[in-house]
N, C-alpha and C positions, 0 to 999 in steps of 0.2 A: 504493500500500500504506500509506504514512504517513497519507494523507488518510482512508482507510477506518478505520484504527486510531484516529486522532484523533476521528473521528465516533462510533465504537462500539468501545471497547477491550474487547471480549468475547474469549473464548478463541479463537474462530475467527480474528479479526483479529490477535490476538497471534501466533498460529502463522503466519499468512500473512506478516506483516512480518518476524518472526524468521527464517523459512525464506528469505525474500528476501535478508536480510543474509548468511546462510550461503552462499547460491548465488553472490553476488557476492564472496565471500571477505572480507567485512568482519566478521571474527570478533570483534573488540572490540565493535563495535556490537551484534552478536548476543548476546554475553555480557551486556552492559549491559541490553539489552532483556528477555531472559528472566529475568535476576536481578531486575529491576524487577517483572516480572509475578509472580514467586514471592512477592515481598514485599507486593505490593498486592492480589493476587487473594484473594477471600474464602475460597476452598477450594483446597487444594493439588492440583496436577495433575501427574501423573508425566511427561507429555510436556514440560512446561516444564523440569523437572530434566534430562530426557534431552537436550534441545536445548542447554541451558546447558552441560552437560558436553561435548557435541560441540564447541561453540565453543572450549572450553578444550583439548580434544584437538587441534583443528586449529591451536591456537596453541602446540602442542608442550608442553602442560602436562598430561600423562596422569594424574599423581597427583591433581591438582586435579579433573580430569574424573571420576575414580573416586570421589573423596569426594563429589562432587555427585550422582552416580548412587546412591551409598549413602544419601545424605540424603533421596532421593525414594522410597525403598522402601516407606514407609508412607503415601504420598500418599492423600488421600481419593478422588481420581478416578484410576483406572488403566485399562488396556486390558481388553477383554472377556474375557480369559483369566484375570483375577484378579491382574493385576500381574506379567506375565511379561517384558515388554520391557526393563525396567531390569536384572533379573538376566541377561538375554541380553547386554546391553552389558557387564556385568561379566565375563561369560564371554569375550567378545571381548577385553577388556583383559587377561585372564589369559593369553591366548595371544600377543597382539601385543606386550604389554609385561608380561612375567611378574613383574617386580619390583613392579608396582603393585597386584596382587591375586592371591590364591591361586586356582589352578584348582580345587583340591579344595573350597574354600569356595564358589566360584561354582557348582560342580556340586551341592553340598549344598543351596544356596539354590534352585536350579532344581528339584531333586528334591522339596523341601518344597512348592514352589508347584505342581508338577505333580500333586500329590495332590488339588488343588482340582478338583471336577467341571467347573468352567468351562474347564479346560485344553483341552477339545475346540474351544473358540473360538480364532480367530486372535488372536495369534501362538503360542498354546499348542502346536500341532503342531511348531513349530520347536524348542521346548524339549525335547520328547520325542525329536526327531531328534538333537539334539546330545548327548543323554544315551544315545543308541543304544537307546532304547526304541521307536523307530519306524523302519521301513525307508524308504529313499528313495521307493519305490513307494507305500507307505502315506501318506507325507508329501504326495506329489503329489495323491493322491486326497482327502486331508483339506483340501488347500489350495484346492479348488474351492469357489467361493462358493455355487454351487447344483449339484445333481446333474445330470450330463450336460453341464455347461458347461466351457469351457477355463479353465485357471488364468490369473488376471490377470497382465499383464506385470510389475507391481511385486512380486507374490508369487513369480513365477518368478525374478526378480532376487534376492530375498532368499534363496531356496533355493540359488541358485548361490553367493551370497556366503558363506553358512554352510558349504557344502560345501568351499569353498576354505579357510576359516578352520580347519575340522576337519582337512583334509589337511595344513595347515601345522603344526597342533598335534601331529599324529601323526608328523611328520617325513617325510611322503611328498611334501611340496612344499617346495622350497628357497625361502628368502626372496626371491631375485631372481625366481624364477618366480611367486611369489605377487604380487609387485609388478606383473609383466606381466599377470597375470590381472586385477588391479584396474584397470590402465590400460584393459583391454579392456571390462570390464563397466560402467565409469563413463562410457563414451563415449555421450553422449545424442544423438548425431547418427543413431543407428540408427532404422529406420522405426517401431518400436513407440512411440518417445518423441515422434513428431510429433503424436500425439494429446495434446491439452492435459491431459485428465483423467488419462491414464496417467502423463504427465510429473509432474504435481503430486502424484499419489499416491506416486510414487517419492521425491520430495523430502521428503515428510513422514516418511521413515524416517531415523533417525540413522545407520543403517548406510551409507547412500549417501555421506554426508560423511566418515565414517571411511574408507570405501573410496577415495574421491577423494584424501583426504590421504595415505593409504598409497601410492597409485599414484604420486604425485609427490614423495614424501619423498626428500630427497637425503642 
């Protein structure tokens, strides 16, 4: 990963190396790497802010993580839904660490972005789901990458993650039970993650590392 990045420090290699640091729990290296990418890259990329914030979250610095996610909200390059994924991370923070960000503010930000017609693109349906503008059945239908196909394992994982976060936020899931749920879903020894493509697509989601951190938080 380091050799690939040194040879071609483009966005793809930046992500590959940074995610590798996160995977092996070298969070300080991940933070330094993504922070350097933010400073040196010609265009701002919301994924770099997202992953830098995740590194801070996993270092038990949620306030710093939230500030980083906020600073990436106006990045030049965002997801295909018009910049939904950083507001989703702020929504997660508002439930898992309520003192770091207002849930109402997170929901208002999501509502504003959900008015963009691009919200039909992934991960837009997740935003509409957490805002209760979309049923679970409709979410699953919109999560299919092509009509008639199954939902990809990484999208199934994200749906389950957000369902658990919502249940925790509603008080229907106790913190200890939420922790157990996170322990279960971050277990990458399950058959679907034996496929390298599925596994890598999972790791390119900040939510995976948040879930893993919460699962083993003491």
